[in-house]
C-alpha positions as CSV (number, residue, x, y, z in Angstrom):
1,X,21.9,51.9,-22.8
2,X,22.0,55.2,-21.3
3,X,19.1,56.9,-23.9
4,X,17.3,53.5,-22.9
5,X,17.0,54.5,-19.4
6,X,16.6,58.1,-20.1
7,X,13.2,57.1,-22.2
8,X,12.2,54.9,-19.1
9,X,12.5,57.5,-16.4
10,X,10.8,59.6,-19.0
11,X,8.0,57.7,-19.1
12,X,7.6,56.7,-15.9
13,X,8.0,59.9,-14.2
14,X,4.5,61.3,-14.8
15,X,3.1,58.2,-13.8
16,X,5.1,57.9,-10.7
17,X,4.4,61.2,-9.7
18,X,0.3,60.8,-10.3
19,X,0.7,57.8,-7.8
20,X,2.4,59.7,-5.3
21,X,0.1,62.7,-5.5
22,X,-3.0,60.7,-5.8
23,X,-2.6,57.6,-3.5
24,X,0.8,57.9,-1.0
25,X,0.0,61.5,-0.4
26,X,-3.9,61.1,1.1
27,X,-2.7,58.1,2.7
28,X,0.3,59.4,4.5
29,X,-2.0,62.5,5.6
30,X,-4.6,60.6,6.8
31,X,-2.8,58.2,8.8
32,X,-0.7,61.5,10.6
33,X,-4.0,62.9,10.7
34,X,-5.7,60.0,12.9
35,X,-3.2,61.4,16.2
36,X,-3.9,64.9,15.8
37,X,-7.4,66.7,16.7
38,X,-8.5,68.1,13.7
39,X,-11.8,69.9,12.6
40,X,-11.8,70.1,8.9
41,X,-9.9,67.6,6.7
42,X,-8.5,70.9,5.1
43,X,-7.4,72.7,7.9
44,X,-3.7,73.6,7.8
45,X,-1.2,71.5,9.9
46,X,-0.3,74.8,12.1
47,X,-3.6,74.3,13.7
48,X,-3.4,70.5,13.9
49,X,-3.4,69.4,17.8
50,X,-1.4,66.2,18.7
51,X,-3.3,63.6,20.2
52,X,-1.9,60.3,20.2
53,X,-4.3,57.7,20.4
54,X,-7.5,59.6,21.6
55,X,-9.2,59.5,18.8
56,X,-9.2,55.5,18.9
57,X,-10.1,55.7,22.3
58,X,-12.7,58.2,21.7
59,X,-14.0,56.1,19.1
60,X,-13.8,52.3,21.3
61,X,-16.4,54.7,23.2
62,X,-18.7,55.6,21.2
63,X,-22.0,53.4,21.2
64,X,-22.7,54.7,17.2
65,X,-19.1,53.5,16.3
66,X,-18.8,50.5,17.8
67,X,-22.7,49.8,16.5
68,X,-21.6,50.6,13.3
69,X,-18.7,47.8,13.9
70,X,-21.4,45.5,14.5
71,X,-23.5,46.3,11.8
72,X,-20.0,46.0,9.3
73,X,-19.4,42.8,11.8
74,X,-22.9,41.0,10.3
75,X,-22.7,42.2,6.9
76,X,-19.4,40.5,6.6
77,X,-20.2,37.5,7.9
78,X,-24.2,37.0,7.2
79,X,-23.7,38.5,4.0
80,X,-20.6,37.0,3.2
81,X,-21.7,32.9,3.3
82,X,-24.8,33.6,1.9
83,X,-23.0,35.5,-1.3
84,X,-20.2,33.1,-1.5
85,X,-22.2,29.8,-1.3
86,X,-24.6,31.3,-3.9
87,X,-22.0,32.6,-6.1
88,X,-20.4,29.4,-5.8
89,X,-23.6,27.1,-6.5
90,X,-24.3,29.2,-10.0
91,X,-20.6,28.9,-11.0
92,X,-21.0,24.8,-10.1
93,X,-24.3,24.7,-12.3
94,X,-23.0,27.0,-15.1
95,X,-19.7,25.1,-15.6
96,X,-21.4,22.2,-15.7
97,X,-22.2,22.6,-19.5
98,X,-25.9,23.6,-19.3
99,X,-27.6,25.3,-22.3
100,X,-28.1,28.8,-22.6
101,X,-24.7,29.1,-20.4
102,X,-24.1,32.4,-21.8
103,X,-27.6,33.9,-21.0
104,X,-27.8,32.5,-17.1
105,X,-24.4,34.2,-17.0
106,X,-24.9,38.0,-18.2
107,X,-28.5,37.9,-16.1
108,X,-27.0,36.5,-12.9
109,X,-23.7,39.1,-13.4
110,X,-26.2,42.2,-14.5
111,X,-26.9,43.9,-11.2
112,X,-23.4,45.1,-11.4
113,X,-23.8,47.1,-14.7
114,X,-26.6,49.1,-12.9
115,X,-25.3,51.9,-10.3
116,X,-25.4,51.2,-7.0
117,X,-28.3,54.0,-6.3
118,X,-29.9,52.9,-9.3
119,X,-30.7,49.2,-8.1
120,X,-30.8,50.6,-4.7
121,X,-33.7,52.9,-5.1
122,X,-35.3,49.9,-7.0
123,X,-35.3,47.8,-4.5
124,X,-36.9,50.6,-1.9
125,X,-39.3,51.7,-4.4
126,X,-40.5,48.6,-6.4
127,X,-39.7,45.3,-4.3
128,X,-40.0,47.1,-0.4
129,X,-43.3,49.0,-1.0
130,X,-45.8,48.5,1.4
131,X,-48.6,49.1,-1.4
132,X,-47.6,47.9,-4.2
133,X,-44.0,46.6,-4.1
134,X,-42.8,43.0,-5.5
135,X,-42.5,41.4,-2.2
136,X,-46.1,42.6,-1.2
137,X,-47.4,41.5,-4.3
138,X,-46.1,37.8,-4.0
139,X,-47.1,37.1,-0.6
140,X,-50.7,38.7,-1.1
141,X,-51.3,36.3,-4.0
142,X,-49.8,33.3,-1.9
143,X,-52.3,34.2,1.1
144,X,-49.5,35.1,3.0
145,X,-51.6,38.5,4.2
146,X,-49.3,39.0,7.1
147,X,-46.1,38.4,5.8
148,X,-47.6,41.1,2.4
149,X,-48.1,43.7,5.7
150,X,-44.2,43.6,6.4
151,X,-42.8,46.9,6.8
152,X,-39.7,46.1,4.9
153,X,-38.0,49.6,5.1
154,X,-39.4,49.7,9.0
155,X,-36.6,49.7,11.9
156,X,-37.1,46.3,13.1
157,X,-36.3,45.1,9.0
158,X,-34.2,47.7,7.6
159,X,-31.2,46.3,8.2
160,X,-32.0,42.9,6.8
161,X,-33.9,44.4,4.1
162,X,-31.0,46.6,3.2
163,X,-28.4,43.5,3.4
164,X,-30.3,41.4,0.8
165,X,-30.3,44.2,-1.2
166,X,-26.7,44.6,-1.1
167,X,-25.9,40.6,-1.5
168,X,-28.5,40.2,-4.6
169,X,-26.3,42.8,-6.4
170,X,-22.9,41.2,-5.9
171,X,-23.8,37.4,-6.2
172,X,-22.8,38.0,-10.0
173,X,-19.6,39.7,-9.7
174,X,-18.0,36.6,-7.1
175,X,-19.7,33.6,-9.4
176,X,-17.3,35.3,-11.9
177,X,-14.4,34.6,-10.0
178,X,-15.6,30.8,-9.0
179,X,-16.1,30.3,-12.8
180,X,-12.9,31.1,-13.7
181,X,-10.8,29.4,-11.3
182,X,-13.5,26.2,-11.8
183,X,-13.0,26.2,-15.7
184,X,-9.0,26.5,-14.7
185,X,-9.1,22.9,-13.1
186,X,-8.3,20.2,-16.1
187,X,-10.9,18.0,-17.7
188,X,-8.7,14.8,-16.8
189,X,-9.6,15.4,-13.3
190,X,-13.0,14.7,-13.9
191,X,-13.1,12.0,-16.5
192,X,-10.7,10.2,-14.3
193,X,-12.8,10.2,-11.1
194,X,-16.0,9.5,-13.1
195,X,-14.5,6.4,-14.5
196,X,-14.0,5.3,-10.9
197,X,-17.5,6.0,-9.9
198,X,-17.0,8.6,-8.3
199,X,-20.9,10.8,-8.7
200,X,-21.3,14.3,-8.9
201,X,-21.3,15.2,-5.2
202,X,-17.6,13.1,-4.5
203,X,-16.4,14.9,-7.6
204,X,-17.3,18.3,-6.2
205,X,-15.7,18.1,-2.9
206,X,-13.0,15.9,-3.8
207,X,-11.9,17.5,-6.6
208,X,-13.9,21.0,-7.6
209,X,-13.8,22.6,-3.7
210,X,-9.7,21.8,-2.7
211,X,-8.4,23.1,-6.4
212,X,-10.6,26.3,-5.4
213,X,-9.2,27.3,-2.3
214,X,-7.0,30.3,-4.0
215,X,-10.2,31.2,-5.8
216,X,-12.0,31.2,-2.2
217,X,-9.4,33.0,-0.4
218,X,-9.0,35.6,-3.2
219,X,-12.8,36.1,-3.1
220,X,-12.9,36.9,0.9
221,X,-10.4,39.4,0.7
222,X,-12.2,41.1,-1.9
223,X,-15.8,40.9,0.1
224,X,-13.6,42.2,2.6
225,X,-12.6,45.3,0.8
226,X,-15.8,45.7,-0.4
227,X,-17.7,45.2,3.0
228,X,-15.1,47.7,4.7
229,X,-16.3,50.2,2.0
230,X,-19.7,50.0,2.6
231,X,-21.3,53.1,1.9
232,X,-24.0,53.8,-0.9
233,X,-26.3,51.1,0.3
234,X,-26.3,52.8,4.2
235,X,-27.0,56.4,2.7
236,X,-29.7,55.1,0.2
237,X,-31.6,52.8,3.6
238,X,-31.1,56.0,5.8
239,X,-30.7,59.4,3.5
240,X,-31.9,61.7,6.6
241,X,-30.4,60.6,9.5
242,X,-27.6,58.2,11.0
243,X,-29.5,55.0,11.6
244,X,-28.7,52.4,14.2
245,X,-30.0,49.5,11.9
246,X,-27.5,50.8,8.6
247,X,-24.9,52.9,10.0
248,X,-21.4,51.6,9.0
249,X,-18.2,52.9,10.0
250,X,-17.9,54.6,6.4
251,X,-20.9,56.3,6.6
252,X,-20.0,57.1,11.0
253,X,-16.9,58.7,9.2
254,X,-18.6,60.5,6.5
255,X,-20.3,62.8,9.1
256,X,-18.1,63.5,11.3
257,X,-15.5,64.5,8.3
258,X,-18.1,66.7,6.4
259,X,-20.6,67.1,9.5
260,X,-24.0,65.7,10.0
261,X,-27.7,66.6,11.0
262,X,-27.8,63.7,13.0
263,X,-28.1,64.4,17.2
264,X,-25.8,61.8,17.1
265,X,-22.7,63.9,15.7
266,X,-22.4,67.8,17.1
267,X,-19.4,68.7,15.4
268,X,-16.8,67.8,12.5
269,X,-14.0,66.0,13.7
270,X,-11.4,65.1,10.8
271,X,-9.1,63.3,13.4
272,X,-11.4,61.0,14.1
273,X,-12.6,60.2,10.7
274,X,-9.2,59.5,9.6
275,X,-8.7,56.9,12.7
276,X,-11.6,54.9,11.2
277,X,-10.0,54.9,7.9
278,X,-6.8,53.8,9.7
279,X,-8.7,51.0,11.5
280,X,-10.6,49.8,8.3
281,X,-7.5,49.5,6.6
282,X,-6.3,47.0,9.4
283,X,-8.7,44.9,9.2
284,X,-8.6,44.2,4.9
285,X,-4.7,43.7,6.1
286,X,-5.7,41.5,9.2
287,X,-8.2,39.5,7.1
288,X,-5.7,38.7,4.3
289,X,-3.2,37.3,6.5
290,X,-5.8,35.4,8.4
291,X,-7.0,33.8,4.9
292,X,-3.4,33.2,3.7
293,X,-2.3,31.2,6.6
294,X,-6.0,29.7,7.2
295,X,-6.6,28.9,3.4
296,X,-4.0,26.8,2.1
297,X,-3.3,27.4,-1.3
298,X,-4.0,23.7,-3.6
299,X,-4.7,25.1,-6.8
300,X,-3.3,23.0,-9.8
301,X,-0.2,24.3,-11.4
302,X,-1.0,24.6,-15.0
């Protein structure tokens, strides 16, 4: 028995140390740093100056940060509703027994395999291009010249163009999660409902949707995590300077911590950057507990 315990400790120690070094230490350091005035993220602790809640107060009084929070809220709400509805629709269709299920599932999920940088570049150069982009060609073919001339990456449309491109790549991921939930529902439920005269819509709202509450809750939390970490797409659509249309908390934090050529940020402030990270974590935790209370789990026990 003693030998077994020794072996367990020997095998667990490297993993525990790695976890503490890679995750726990940076997390605790970031939390502590958010309460201090720190210029560089690698500065010695002896140079830190205690600031209390000063970093959080400064952020809440900074228009660019508040604007970034507004952008992330729109991405979470508008993008979330769009992605969840489309993902659920595709999941229901693909689990209904149609032919070519594997092909369509792979095709819809394909954007998740491609890197975000490659996907964003494709949208900017080949879909939104005002001279030969896909949107320009399609709308020109349909005779909608005014719409074809729209500057999709201009200031007025930049946010929505970025959101459309991002949502396009996220539908497949959440669709697979919905599909796994639907496939867990016993076929007997649907057969019994069909015998009793329930149509497709009634079966969906009375059987499928109620038994997917746990999956819906999971998808909401995963969507929140991905939205809070929204960074690459913001950088792709505004590669030079921070744009009011595309700035998000993560891109703003990056500029604060590592410096920026933007006129809105004149010096590095790692303390404020750490405070943004803490705020984002609190948002994810709040959404998690809110979904736990609001979306009750009615999943069938298998």
